[in-house]
C-alpha positions as CSV (number, residue, x, y, z in Angstrom):
1,M,-116.2,113.1,118.3
2,T,-118.5,116.0,120.0
3,T,-120.8,116.8,116.8
4,P,-124.3,115.6,117.0
5,L,-124.8,112.7,114.7
6,D,-127.9,113.7,112.1
7,W,-128.1,110.1,111.7
8,A,-132.2,109.3,112.0
9,G,-133.4,107.9,114.8
10,F,-130.8,108.6,117.2
11,G,-131.2,111.9,118.6
12,E,-129.2,113.8,117.7
13,V,-126.7,112.5,120.1
14,S,-122.5,112.5,119.3
15,L,-120.1,110.2,118.5
16,A,-118.7,109.6,121.6
17,G,-122.5,110.1,123.6
18,L,-123.1,107.2,121.8
19,L,-119.8,105.1,122.7
20,F,-121.2,105.8,126.3
21,L,-124.4,104.9,126.2
22,C,-123.2,101.3,124.1
23,A,-121.4,101.1,127.7
24,A,-123.7,101.8,130.0
25,A,-126.3,99.4,128.5
26,F,-123.8,97.0,128.2
27,L,-123.2,97.1,132.2
28,A,-126.5,97.3,132.6
29,G,-127.6,94.4,131.0
30,A,-125.1,92.6,133.1
31,V,-126.3,93.9,136.4
32,D,-129.5,93.5,135.6
33,S,-129.7,90.2,134.5
34,V,-128.1,88.7,137.9
35,V,-130.4,90.7,140.0
36,G,-132.2,94.0,138.8
37,G,-131.1,97.2,139.5
38,G,-129.6,98.1,135.7
39,G,-131.5,100.6,135.2
40,L,-130.0,102.6,137.8
41,I,-126.8,103.0,135.3
42,Q,-128.8,102.8,131.4
43,L,-131.4,105.5,132.6
44,P,-129.4,108.2,133.9
45,A,-126.8,107.5,131.3
46,M,-129.8,108.4,129.1
47,L,-131.0,111.6,131.0
48,L,-127.8,112.8,131.0
49,L,-127.2,113.5,127.6
50,A,-131.0,113.7,127.1
51,P,-131.1,112.3,123.4
52,G,-134.4,113.6,121.5
53,G,-134.3,117.0,123.5
54,E,-136.7,115.7,126.5
55,A,-136.8,113.0,129.4
56,V,-139.5,111.2,128.1
57,Y,-137.0,110.0,124.8
58,A,-135.0,108.7,127.3
59,L,-137.8,106.8,129.3
60,A,-139.4,105.0,126.2
61,T,-135.6,104.3,124.2
62,N,-134.6,103.0,127.8
63,K,-137.4,100.5,127.6
64,L,-136.9,99.4,124.1
65,A,-133.2,98.4,124.5
66,A,-134.1,96.6,128.2
67,V,-136.4,94.8,127.0
68,V,-134.0,93.3,124.5
69,G,-131.6,92.3,126.9
70,T,-134.0,91.2,129.8
71,T,-135.3,88.2,127.0
72,A,-131.9,87.7,126.1
73,A,-131.0,86.9,130.0
74,A,-134.6,85.2,130.7
75,G,-133.9,82.5,127.8
76,T,-130.2,82.1,129.1
77,Y,-131.8,81.3,132.1
78,V,-134.8,79.2,131.2
79,R,-132.4,76.9,129.3
80,R,-131.0,75.8,132.4
81,T,-133.2,76.7,135.7
82,R,-137.0,75.1,136.2
83,L,-139.6,77.6,136.2
84,D,-143.0,77.5,137.5
85,W,-144.6,78.7,134.3
86,S,-148.2,78.2,136.0
87,A,-147.5,81.0,138.4
88,A,-145.0,83.4,136.5
89,V,-147.5,83.8,133.2
90,P,-149.8,85.1,135.5
91,M,-147.3,87.7,137.4
92,A,-146.3,88.9,133.9
93,V,-149.5,89.4,132.3
94,A,-150.6,91.3,136.3
95,A,-147.7,93.4,136.1
96,L,-147.8,94.3,132.1
97,A,-151.3,95.6,132.8
98,G,-149.7,97.6,135.7
99,S,-147.0,98.7,133.6
100,V,-149.3,99.8,130.7
101,A,-151.2,102.2,133.6
102,G,-147.8,103.7,135.0
103,A,-146.4,104.4,131.4
104,A,-149.5,106.4,130.8
105,F,-149.6,108.6,134.5
106,A,-145.6,108.7,134.2
107,D,-146.0,112.6,133.6
108,A,-149.5,113.1,136.6
109,L,-147.6,111.8,139.3
110,P,-145.0,113.4,141.8
111,S,-141.7,111.7,141.1
112,A,-140.3,113.1,144.7
113,V,-143.0,111.8,146.7
114,L,-142.7,108.0,145.0
115,N,-138.6,108.5,145.4
116,V,-139.3,109.1,149.0
117,V,-141.7,106.1,149.4
118,V,-139.0,103.7,147.2
119,L,-136.2,104.2,149.0
120,V,-138.1,103.9,152.1
121,A,-138.8,100.5,150.9
122,L,-135.3,99.8,149.7
123,V,-133.9,100.4,152.8
124,G,-136.3,97.8,154.6
125,V,-135.9,95.7,151.9
126,G,-131.9,95.9,152.1
127,L,-132.2,95.7,156.1
128,Y,-134.5,92.6,155.8
129,T,-132.0,90.3,153.8
130,W,-128.8,91.1,155.4
131,R,-130.2,90.5,158.8
132,K,-131.2,87.0,157.3
133,P,-128.2,85.4,155.7
134,E,-130.3,82.4,155.1
135,L,-133.0,83.8,153.3
136,G,-133.1,82.9,149.5
137,A,-130.4,80.1,150.1
138,A,-132.8,77.5,149.2
139,E,-136.5,77.0,148.2
140,A,-138.9,77.9,151.1
141,P,-142.6,78.3,150.4
142,R,-145.1,80.2,152.2
143,F,-147.9,80.4,150.7
144,G,-150.3,77.5,149.0
145,R,-150.6,76.9,145.3
146,W,-153.0,79.4,144.6
147,A,-152.4,82.1,147.6
148,G,-149.1,82.1,146.3
149,R,-150.3,82.9,142.8
150,L,-152.8,85.5,143.8
151,A,-149.9,86.9,145.9
152,M,-147.4,86.9,143.0
153,A,-149.8,88.4,140.7
154,G,-151.1,91.2,143.0
155,G,-147.2,92.3,143.7
156,G,-146.3,92.0,140.2
157,A,-149.3,94.2,139.1
158,V,-147.8,97.1,141.8
159,I,-144.5,96.7,140.7
160,G,-145.6,96.8,136.7
161,F,-146.9,100.0,137.4
162,W,-143.9,101.2,139.2
163,D,-141.8,100.2,136.5
164,G,-144.3,102.2,133.8
165,L,-143.7,104.9,135.4
166,A,-139.9,105.2,135.3
167,G,-139.4,104.4,138.8
168,P,-135.7,102.5,139.8
169,G,-135.1,99.0,141.6
170,T,-137.6,97.3,139.8
171,G,-136.0,94.1,139.0
172,S,-135.0,94.1,142.7
173,F,-138.2,94.8,143.9
174,L,-139.4,91.7,141.8
175,V,-136.6,89.6,143.0
176,F,-137.1,90.4,146.9
177,L,-141.0,89.7,146.4
178,L,-140.4,86.4,145.0
179,V,-137.2,85.5,147.9
180,G,-139.1,87.8,150.8
181,L,-142.9,86.8,150.4
182,I,-142.9,84.1,148.2
183,G,-139.9,82.0,149.3
184,Y,-138.2,81.0,146.1
185,A,-134.3,80.8,146.3
186,F,-132.0,83.7,145.0
187,L,-131.6,82.4,141.6
188,R,-135.0,80.8,140.4
189,A,-136.0,84.1,142.0
190,S,-133.7,86.1,139.4
191,A,-134.7,83.8,136.4
192,T,-138.6,84.5,137.1
193,A,-138.1,88.0,137.8
194,K,-137.1,88.1,134.2
195,I,-139.7,86.5,133.0
196,V,-141.7,89.1,134.5
197,N,-139.6,92.3,133.9
198,I,-139.9,91.1,130.2
199,A,-143.8,92.2,130.4
200,T,-143.2,95.0,132.3
201,N,-141.2,96.5,129.5
202,L,-143.5,95.5,127.2
203,G,-146.2,97.0,128.9
204,A,-144.5,100.3,129.0
205,L,-143.7,100.3,124.8
206,L,-147.6,99.5,124.4
207,F,-148.0,103.4,125.4
208,F,-144.5,105.3,124.0
209,I,-144.2,103.6,120.9
210,P,-147.9,104.7,119.5
211,A,-147.1,108.1,121.2
212,G,-143.5,108.2,119.3
213,K,-141.5,108.7,121.9
214,V,-138.7,105.3,121.0
215,L,-135.5,106.5,119.2
216,W,-135.5,103.5,116.8
217,G,-132.0,103.8,116.0
218,L,-130.4,104.5,119.3
219,G,-132.3,101.8,121.1
220,A,-131.2,99.4,118.7
221,V,-127.6,100.0,119.2
222,M,-127.9,100.4,123.0
223,A,-130.1,96.9,122.8
224,C,-127.0,95.2,121.0
225,C,-125.0,96.4,123.7
226,N,-127.6,95.3,126.7
227,V,-127.7,91.3,125.4
228,T,-123.9,91.1,125.4
229,G,-124.0,92.1,129.2
230,S,-127.3,89.9,129.8
231,V,-125.8,87.0,128.2
232,L,-122.9,87.2,130.5
233,G,-124.3,88.4,133.4
234,A,-127.0,84.9,133.5
235,R,-124.6,82.4,132.9
236,L,-122.4,84.2,135.6
237,A,-125.0,84.5,138.2
238,L,-126.1,80.4,137.0
239,R,-122.1,79.1,137.4
240,R,-122.1,81.0,141.1
241,G,-125.1,80.3,142.5
242,S,-127.8,81.5,145.0
243,A,-125.2,83.2,147.4
244,F,-123.3,85.3,144.8
245,V,-126.7,86.5,143.6
246,R,-127.4,87.6,147.5
247,R,-124.3,89.7,147.5
248,V,-125.3,91.2,144.0
249,F,-128.6,92.1,145.1
250,L,-127.6,93.7,148.5
251,T,-124.8,95.8,146.9
252,V,-127.5,96.9,144.4
253,V,-129.7,98.4,146.8
254,V,-127.5,100.1,148.9
255,T,-126.4,101.5,145.6
256,L,-130.4,102.5,144.7
257,V,-130.5,103.7,148.3
258,L,-127.3,105.9,147.7
259,S,-128.7,106.8,144.5
260,L,-132.1,108.2,145.1
261,G,-130.7,109.6,149.1
262,W,-128.3,111.9,146.9
263,K,-131.2,112.8,144.3
264,L,-133.5,113.8,146.9
265,A,-131.2,115.5,148.8
266,A,-130.1,117.4,146.1
267,G,-133.5,118.4,145.4
């Protein structure tokens, strides 16, 4: 169980390690499909075992598993939720471009500084959402048609850049952008965020795949587990509605804050 596997594309993880990563991928898919934040579970699990021997292999393989699961969740949402594709697609394109740039800079920027910025932002997001229980309960557009699309595209590019850097909280930031700034209800925001999150994951992979950093065997197995969790999570969110998504959102934000705070405190 603890002997490293010699299977091609698995980064010499053991069978016990593989089972651990599969469980993490399933749970991450379920959480991510509801409100984002699955990276809080899946990526740390991969970094703990360090398949391939370097962190970049974990980052790249995590994107492969995540994009498959996010696509499955998006498909579940699309079949049962009304989306504004004319706004979602430009946002996704901008996010993809930002993610490619973020992946290219993954090793060039000081992660400690970025983590402080994200920690402060997450605290603000959590407090704002908690103090406004009506936020995201129903649609409340704050911009005109074109101004709203511009805000979505700009926000998508910035969050996409952060996702390319493998930063935590990408899905949660997307949901908050759509709820707090654009005026979407939580359920519709979560559905739209899945479309954009597909693009951010693909953008990072456009950099990582040619660089040869993806462990395809491990990524394929984890993707299957992530898909299963994603579909189940999306169906639960659709059945329970925006109030449920809001509660999960706050839980994920608090967990992200505690995780980042501990990481910074521990150096």
